[in-house]
ZAMARGU-4260 file (C-alpha; in steps of 0.2 Angstrom, whole numbers, plus 5000, padded with zeros to 4 digits):
<rodrens>
0) 4796/5348/4809 | 4812/5352/4800 | 4824/5341/4809 | 4839/5332/4804 | 4836/5313/4801
5) 4849/5308/4814 | 4848/5320/4829 | 4848/5320/4847 | 4833/5329/4854 | 4836/5341/4869
10) 4818/5345/4874 | 4814/5350/4892 | 4803/5337/4900 | 4785/5340/4905 | 4784/5350/4921
15) 4765/5352/4923 | 4749/5345/4917 | 4747/5347/4898 | 4731/5357/4894 | 4724/5344/4883
20) 4706/5339/4879 | 4710/5322/4873 | 4724/5309/4876 | 4722/5292/4868 | 4734/5277/4866
25) 4738/5272/4848 | 4748/5257/4843 | 4746/5257/4824 | 4743/5268/4809 | 4726/5260/4809
30) 4722/5268/4826 | 4729/5285/4820 | 4718/5285/4804 | 4703/5280/4814 | 4705/5295/4825
35) 4710/5307/4811 | 4697/5302/4797 | 4682/5308/4806 | 4689/5322/4815 | 4705/5330/4807
40) 4702/5325/4789 | 4684/5331/4790 | 4690/5349/4792 | 4699/5360/4779 | 4718/5358/4777
45) 4727/5368/4790 | 4712/5368/4803 | 4722/5355/4812 | 4741/5354/4812 | 4752/5340/4820
50) 4769/5338/4829 | 4778/5322/4835 | 4789/5320/4850 | 4799/5304/4852 | 4797/5306/4871
55) 4780/5309/4878 | 4787/5319/4892 | 4794/5332/4880 | 4786/5349/4882 | 4780/5361/4868
60) 4794/5373/4871 | 4804/5381/4857 | 4822/5378/4856 | 4828/5395/4861 | 4818/5393/4877
65) 4827/5377/4882 | 4844/5385/4885 | 4849/5394/4901 | 4858/5411/4896 | 4860/5425/4908
70) 4849/5436/4897 | 4836/5427/4886 | 4832/5443/4875 | 4851/5446/4871 | 4854/5428/4868
75) 4840/5426/4856 | 4844/5442/4847 | 4862/5439/4846 | 4859/5422/4838 | 4847/5429/4825
80) 4858/5444/4820 | 4874/5433/4818 | 4864/5420/4808 | 4856/5433/4796 | 4873/5442/4794
85) 4883/5427/4790 | 4870/5417/4780 | 4871/5430/4766 | 4886/5421/4760 | 4875/5405/4756
90) 4859/5413/4750 | 4856/5419/4733 | 4839/5426/4736 | 4839/5433/4755 | 4822/5433/4764
95) 4813/5449/4764 | 4807/5450/4782 | 4812/5444/4800 | 4798/5431/4799 | 4805/5423/4784
100) 4823/5424/4791 | 4817/5416/4806 | 4809/5401/4797 | 4826/5399/4787 | 4836/5399/4803
105) 4824/5387/4812 | 4825/5375/4796 | 4844/5375/4798 | 4845/5371/4816 | 4847/5389/4825
110) 4838/5390/4841 | 4822/5400/4838 | 4805/5404/4845 | 4797/5393/4832 | 4790/5376/4834
115) 4789/5365/4819 | 4772/5357/4814 | 4765/5348/4799 | 4749/5347/4790 | 4751/5328/4789
120) 4749/5317/4804 | 4759/5303/4796 | 4774/5315/4796 | 4771/5319/4815 | 4770/5300/4818
125) 4787/5297/4810 | 4795/5309/4822 | 4786/5302/4837 | 4793/5284/4833 | 4809/5288/4825
130) 4821/5289/4840 | 4821/5285/4859 | 4815/5267/4855 | 4813/5263/4874 | 4802/5278/4878
135) 4784/5281/4874 | 4781/5294/4860 | 4768/5307/4857 | 4758/5315/4843 | 4750/5332/4846
140) 4736/5339/4836 | 4734/5358/4837 | 4719/5367/4832 | 4726/5385/4830 | 4714/5398/4822
145) 4726/5413/4823 | 4737/5414/4808 | 4750/5429/4807 | 4741/5442/4795 | 4751/5454/4784
150) 4749/5467/4798 | 4757/5455/4811 | 4771/5450/4799 | 4775/5468/4796 | 4781/5469/4814
155) 4795/5460/4823 | 4791/5441/4827 | 4800/5445/4843 | 4787/5457/4850 | 4771/5447/4846
160) 4756/5448/4858 | 4752/5429/4857 | 4757/5414/4847 | 4754/5413/4829 | 4753/5400/4815
165) 4765/5405/4801 | 4766/5399/4783 | 4783/5403/4776 | 4784/5410/4758 | 4801/5402/4756
170) 4799/5384/4754 | 4814/5373/4755 | 4814/5354/4749 | 4812/5348/4767 | 4798/5360/4771
175) 4789/5354/4756 | 4792/5336/4759 | 4787/5337/4777 | 4772/5348/4773 | 4779/5360/4786
180) 4771/5375/4795 | 4777/5385/4810 | 4770/5391/4826 | 4779/5407/4832 | 4778/5407/4851
185) 4776/5423/4862 | 4784/5417/4879 | 4798/5405/4874 | 4801/5398/4891 | 4783/5392/4893
190) 4775/5377/4885 | 4764/5381/4871 | 4749/5371/4879 | 4750/5382/4894 | 4752/5399/4885
195) 4741/5399/4870 | 4725/5408/4865 | 4708/5402/4872 | 4702/5397/4855 | 4717/5385/4852
200) 4716/5367/4858 | 4728/5352/4858 | 4724/5334/4858 | 4737/5321/4861 | 4740/5303/4856
205) 4752/5292/4866 | 4763/5279/4856 | 4770/5265/4868 | 4788/5261/4866 | 4783/5243/4862
210) 4774/5249/4846 | 4787/5261/4839 | 4796/5247/4828 | 4780/5241/4820 | 4774/5259/4817
215) 4790/5263/4809 | 4788/5248/4798 | 4770/5253/4793 | 4776/5271/4789 | 4790/5264/4778
220) 4777/5254/4768 | 4767/5270/4765 | 4783/5279/4759 | 4785/5289/4775 | 4804/5287/4779
225) 4820/5297/4780 | 4823/5299/4762 | 4805/5305/4758 | 4805/5318/4772 | 4823/5323/4770
230) 4825/5323/4751 | 4844/5324/4750 | 4860/5313/4753 | 4858/5314/4772 | 4840/5307/4771
235) 4846/5294/4758 | 4860/5288/4770 | 4848/5287/4785 | 4835/5277/4775 | 4848/5265/4768
240) 4856/5262/4785 | 4839/5259/4793 | 4833/5247/4779 | 4848/5236/4782 | 4846/5236/4801
245) 4828/5232/4799 | 4831/5216/4788 | 4825/5204/4801 | 4811/5215/4807 | 4805/5216/4789
250) 4804/5197/4787 | 4794/5195/4803 | 4781/5208/4799 | 4780/5202/4781 | 4776/5184/4788
255) 4763/5192/4800 | 4755/5201/4785 | 4755/5185/4775 | 4745/5176/4789 | 4732/5190/4789
</rodrens>
């Protein structure tokens, strides 16, 4: 989930019922770990991947599908071609395939057909509680068996037959810190949960708005915060700003912990 630490999310809101087998309410990291330890952590790494939304109504639509151009195909191709052409001035070792180019473009904010996910549910939880403090957040857990094979990656990511999970070979500091992985979508205007292979499934967890502040504090105590997930000056600035704004909250939760 390679996002900027301070950014406005512009997701489409949910239009239909999410195809989910399990929707639970969690108000603390203890709730999350209780759900994850016997289910997600019992499987091999990557069997389940995770994504956080700071508004529960946001859909799993990739960023290129959220705009309203006259021609979706021309819009997407123009964005990609222009980025690849001009990015060469900033990249010493250019990507070798359109898939790798797409992951770099996604990482740097270009609208693409990729959705950011993570191996780590704590990272997903961070993005679910970081913004929109008056709205419920959501963590999605995705079981996605189909990984893009070498044969699939040899073709264009713009003409795939179904969504694929994709592990980029080019690892930036943010991708590494956030334990990132991508899902490349086939139909960019359709929510992933309504247009995914039959052997994929999604489980969802609702984080009430009233619990966000406490969960942010818990994550900070475990070292999951802006400067750990964004290992650069942007992340440092965001974390230091948040620390000072949370000084009173820190005292309150420290007192509560001491009583326990």
